Each structure stands twice: as structure tokens, then as C-alpha cells.
N, C-alpha and C positions, 0 to 999 in steps of 0.2 A: 471717322464711317466714310466709304466711298460710295461715291454717286456716281453711276454710270449714264454717260451722255452718247446715245448713237448720231454720228452727224451723217447726214445724207445730200452732199451739195447738191444734185440732181444735173438741171442741163442748163447749156447755153450761159448766163451770167450767174448760175447759180453756185457755180465754184468760186467767183470772183468775190459774191457778197458773203459767202459764207467762211472764205478765208478771212476777211476783216472781223467778222464776228465771233471765230475763234481766237484770234488775236486778243479781244476783249475778254471772252470768258477765262481765256488763259491767264490774263491780268488779273481778273477780278478772282479767281480760282486762289492765285498767291497770295493775293492782299487779306483775303478772309480765311485761306486756309479751309476752303471748303470740300477738299479729298475728290475732287471730279477727275473723272477719267474718261478719254475719248477712246470710242471706237468709231470704224468707219464703214459704211454700206455703200451698196448703189440703188438707186429709185429712178423709175421714169425711161427716159431715152439713153441714158449711161446704162442701165442695167439692160434693156433690151440690145444694147451693142455687145453688150460682154455674154448676157446668160440667156437670150433671146426671150425673156420675159421682162416685162416693165417692174414687177415686184417679184422679185425671188422668192423662195421659201427663205434662204439665209437671212435676207433682210428683214421678213416677218420675225423669223427666229430672234433675231439679235434684239430687234424693236419692241419684242415682247420681255426679255431680258434686262431692258435699259430701264433707268429711272426717268426719263426725258429724252426726247429727239429733237433735234435742230436740223430742220430742212431750208434747203435754198430753194430752187423752183423747177419746175419740169415742163415738157414741153416744147416744142418747136416745128416748123414747117418740113424738118428733115426727114421727119416720121410720119408726116401725113399720108402716106402711100400705104400705110399700114393698116390692116381692119382695126376696127373700134376696138376690141379685146386686148389689140397688142400696142394701144397709142400709149405713150406716157401717163397721160393723165386717167387713164384706168390703171396705172400700178398706183397712182394717188388715190383714186378712191378705194383701191382694194384695201393698202393700208388702212385709211380711216375705217372702212366697217370690219376689217379684221381685228381691229384694236378696239371697236365701240367706241371712238373718239368723235362722240356724237355732241358735244358743247363747244362749238365755235366761237369764242371772244373776240371780237374786232373793234379796239378802240379808235375814235378819232380825236385826235387831240390838238388844237391849235397851238401849237408854240409860238409864244408871241413876236419872237425874232423872223417869223415866216410869214405873217399876217398879210405882207405885202405880195406872197408868192401865190396868194390863191387866186380863183378867177372871179372871187366874189369880192363886194367892199370890204374892207379891214373892220368895220364897225360891226358889219354881221356875223362876221367870223372870230373876232377878239374874245379870246377866253371859253371857246368851244372845248367841251368836254364830252362827248357820249359815247356811249358803248353799244354795240350792235352784237346780242346774242343771238347766233345763228343754229338752228337745227343742221348738223353736219352729214346723217347717216341715213336719212331717210328722204321722203318726199320723191319728186319726180324724176329726179339724179339717179335713184335706186330702186324705182318702182317696177314691177313687173305688171303682164308681159311688156315687152318693149321691142323695135326693131323695124324693120324696111320689107314691107311686101308687095307683091303683085296682087293687083284685084283681077276679076275676071274681064274686066274691058282692057286688061294689059295696061293701066298705070300705076305705077309706083305709089305707093302711102307709106310715109314714116309716123309712126307711133308710139306715144309714151304714157304711162299710167303714174298718175300724182296722187300718192295714198298716204296716208297718217293714220296709224292706230290710236290710241286713247292714251295708251302707256308711253309711246313715244311722245307724246305732246306733255305728257304730265314731268315725264324726265326732263324735258329741256324748260318747262314752266318754273319747274322747282329751282333750278340753276339761275332764270332771268330774276324771279321775285326775290332769292336771297342774296342777289347781287344787287339789285334795287335797293333793299334793307341798308346795306353799306354805302350808299351813296347817297342821292337825293330823294330816295323814296317816290321815285316816278318812273313807270314802267307803261310802256304804248307798245301793244300787241299789233301786228300787222297781218292782214291777211286780205282775201279776195273773196268774202263769205256772201257777197251779192251774185257770184254765178259758180262758184267751186263748191262742191258738197265737201270736201277734204276741207277746206278752211271754214263751211260752217262750224264743224266739230270742232276745229283750232280754236274758234271764238266759243264756243259753248265752255270748252275745257277749260281754256285760261280764265274765262268768267267766274266757274266754280271754283277754281283755285284761289281768287282774290280772298274769298271769305276767312283762308287761311292765314292770308297777310293784311290785316286791316289798316297796318301804318302807310300801306304802298297806294298810292294813286294810280289806279289803272285806267288806261284809256283805249280805244282801239280806233285804226285807220286800215282802210282800203290799200294796197300798195301804192298804186297810181297816186293817191293822195298824200300817201307818205313821201315819196320820189320830189312830188311839189315842195312839201313842206319841209323836207331837207334843206333845199335849196331856197327857199322864200325866207324861213325862220328857223334855221338848224338849232338855236340856243334853248329853242322850246322842249327840246327832248332831254332827257337824261338817259336811260336805258331803253333799247327796243328789241323786242323777243319776234322772231319769226321763223319762217319756215328755210329749206334749204335753198330753193332757187332764189326766193324772193329777198334771204340774206345775201346770196352772192351779188346779187343786182345792185340793191341799197348800201352795202359796205363799201363798193366800189365809187358809187355816188358820193356818201361821205368821205371817202380818200380826197376829191377833189378840192372839198372845203378846208384841207388842212394843207393845201400849197401843191402837194405831190401824193400819189399814192405808195412814193418810194419812202415816205415817212411812217407807214402804216404796218405795225408787227401783227400778229395773231396770236392766239393759242386756241389748239385742239384737245380737251379734254375729256378723259373717262371719267366713270362715277367714283374712282379712286385718287383722282388726283393726277394719274399719270398723263400726259400729254404730248403733242407734238408740237413744234414752234415754228412759225414761219413766216416771212414777210406776205402781204397781201396781194403783190404785185407779181406779175408770168416772169417767165423766163429771157424777156426782151433778147431775141434773136437779132434783133436790128443794129445792138450796141454789143453784143456779145465780142469779147477780147479786146476790148476797146479800152479797157480799165477807167471807164466814165461813170459805170453804174452808180447809183445810192447805196449806199450799205447799211443805213441808219434803220431802215424798218426791221433789219435782219438782225443788228445788235441791239435794237430794242426790244425784239423777241426773245434774244438773252436774257434781258430784265424779265421778261413775263415768266421764263422758264425757271429763273431762280424764285421767283416771287410765289407761283404757283404751284412746280414740283418738286424742286430743292428745298424748299421751304428756309429761303435765306432773302427776305424783304429789304432787308438793310443793303445788302450788296446789289438787290434791283434797283433801290432807288440811289445808290452810288452810281449805277449806268447811267439812268436817267439824266442826272445832275450833270454827268460828265458830258452826254450828248447836249444839252442847254447851254453848256459854258463854251464848248466848241461853235455852236451857232453864234454864242456874244462874239466869239473872235471874227464873225464874218465869214467865216469856213461854207462853202455852200459847193455839192456837185450840181451838174448842169441844170437838172429838173427844177431846182429851188433858188436856181441864181436869180438875185435881182441886182440894181443898179447900185453900187458902192459895196457888193462882197465880191471875194475873192473865190474864183473856180478854183476846186481841186477835184482830183480823181479817187477811183474808189479806193487805192491804197492809201492814199494820204490824207483821206477823211477817217479810215480806221485808226491808222497812226494817231491823229490827233486825239480821236476818244480815248486811245492808251494812254498818250501823254498826260491827259486830263486827270484819268485814272490814277496816274502813278504821282502828279503832283498834288492831288488831294491825299493819298497813302502818306506824302512826306509831312504833312502837316499835322498829321495825327500823332 
């Protein structure tokens, strides 16, 4: 059976990290005979430069036909002068919305080899394994009305709308509860229900849903407290579920617990298991073209793709084990380098993961 994967390199370091992830995907495809076929498309600034649109219709058409999508990163200051609807990030928001990729899964796992790379004490982060379930196509990022207007006194005012429908909350809540059921059966819902009506409803709906999952221990935290608790005692959490904006902020906070945002993959899923897979970090224009970006988050996103959309959990685990063995060898990109380790660039890190895959295959 052929599995079609649409590759969207994106902007700045996007093409560099995706090149290494594709190397790994091609190696695992050969090893497991997965039948993966790659197509390529444009998204973000790269698409804007060619097509005048950050999310062209042919990209959307290809995305709908694909079994999964691998994305690098979009954006950069070279497009900041464009109006908002034409900026690269608008293309990313559009493809998420058009494909209804409502469930964003962001794991934060501390590889034991990187405990000293975290800004927190090793004993606080050692063994960390949490999952943030972020609602991705609603909330303040998509709410209308929005804009910048001029008031009667001549002053400009920016405004956005934060809203969630009950059905949107139930949809992401179901993903979160079911995910918690196959992990440690602990779910923390994050809101700001002391001041925001949209999250009063969020808390009410999530609380109602708990009756259908009696084995899951449900707790609630305000988002400011959740951010503090992530830094103070992150291992108290198993699965967190929250809205779009809060999830964006908290997942980046969790990224630093693991030593670098360059280690965090993500999956954005629709209701049928199709999805788009990308690293949590941005396009890093300050290091683009230098060959120093960490490709491991993108490589681990390939593992998530194999597990969630392509139905091959064994190949996903094989990639994850290969990454761990590379770290065992002391190879590090600059963002995760500590004393006594060897710094390598983007391509050499990708090559090292492929070499570990090939070595494992030779032992079978």
C-alpha cells in the first residue's frame, strides 16, 4: 500500500532540518518496506515568494490528498513588511484550519543524556515525560472580529476575539481524556476561568466530560499557575489540555525543561488520524544557512507521523531509539551541547541517526 507524504520545507532553517528528516524517513521506509512516497510543496514565505500566497491552493489540494504532511518551519523578518493576511504565519494558520487539524500533541520528554542541558536542576527534570494537548484551530488566534481600528479620538486600537464553542471544547477534550487513558491517567485542564468567560465554559465542559472517564484523575489550573508549576515541579503533570494561545505558550515553556526547543516534535491531527508533523521551534532566521540547526525535533516528528498517521508504531520506536543512541555517543548540536560532548552540524546529526538505523537493521 502506498502512503503519500507531502513535504513542506518552509522557510529559513526549514529546508535544512527537513532534509535530514527526509533522510531518516527514506531509511526507515526502506527498512520496514512502508511504501512511503514523497511529494513536495510550498508553504509560508517560500510560497509567498513564488505564488504570492503563503498557502496556495495547490498546496492545500496536495495536503488533502496526502496521508500525512511533514513541515519544517515558516516565517522570518524578510516578510514582516507584508500585511498580516499575506505573512507566512497566515499560511500556516490557513492550512491548519482548512484541514481541521484541531488536536496538537506536543510531548516534552527529557532524554537522560540531556539532563545537564536543561536550565533546571537535573533532579527536577530527570525522567520528565509530559504531553500537552493544545486546541489548534479555535480560540483567539482564529476568533472574529479582529483587526486594528481608529477610534473617534484618532487613537488606534487593536482587538481580537477569544471564543470557544462547546463542540470545539468537547472535541479536544475527548482527545485529551483518551490520551490520558493510555498514559498515567492524569489530566490537568488549563484555563483562566477567573477572568475569561470563554474559559469558564471550557472548565465546565471538561468537568462534565470527566464523568465518562472515571479512571482519569482530572485537575484544573489557571494558566499563570500552570506556567509556574511547570518550572517548579514539572513531573507532577502527565497530560495537560488547554486552548490555542495558552497551549502555544506552555508548550514553549515545557520545551526548555528538556534542554532545548530543538528537541520537541509535534503532531497536529484531524478527527480521522491524518495530520501535519513539525518541530515546535520556529524558522530561526539568525542561524539559517549555517548548517548548525538541530534536526532532532523534525526527525522525532517523523516518528510521530509513523505512529499516529501511517500506522507503523514499530518504525516510530526504531527512530526514537536511534536518536537515543546518537545522544549516547555524545553527539550534540550547539543548542544541546554540554561539557564533554562533541558538537556536530545539522547534516552530521541527520547522518548519525541514519547510521544508527542502518546498524540496527544489520543486527536483525
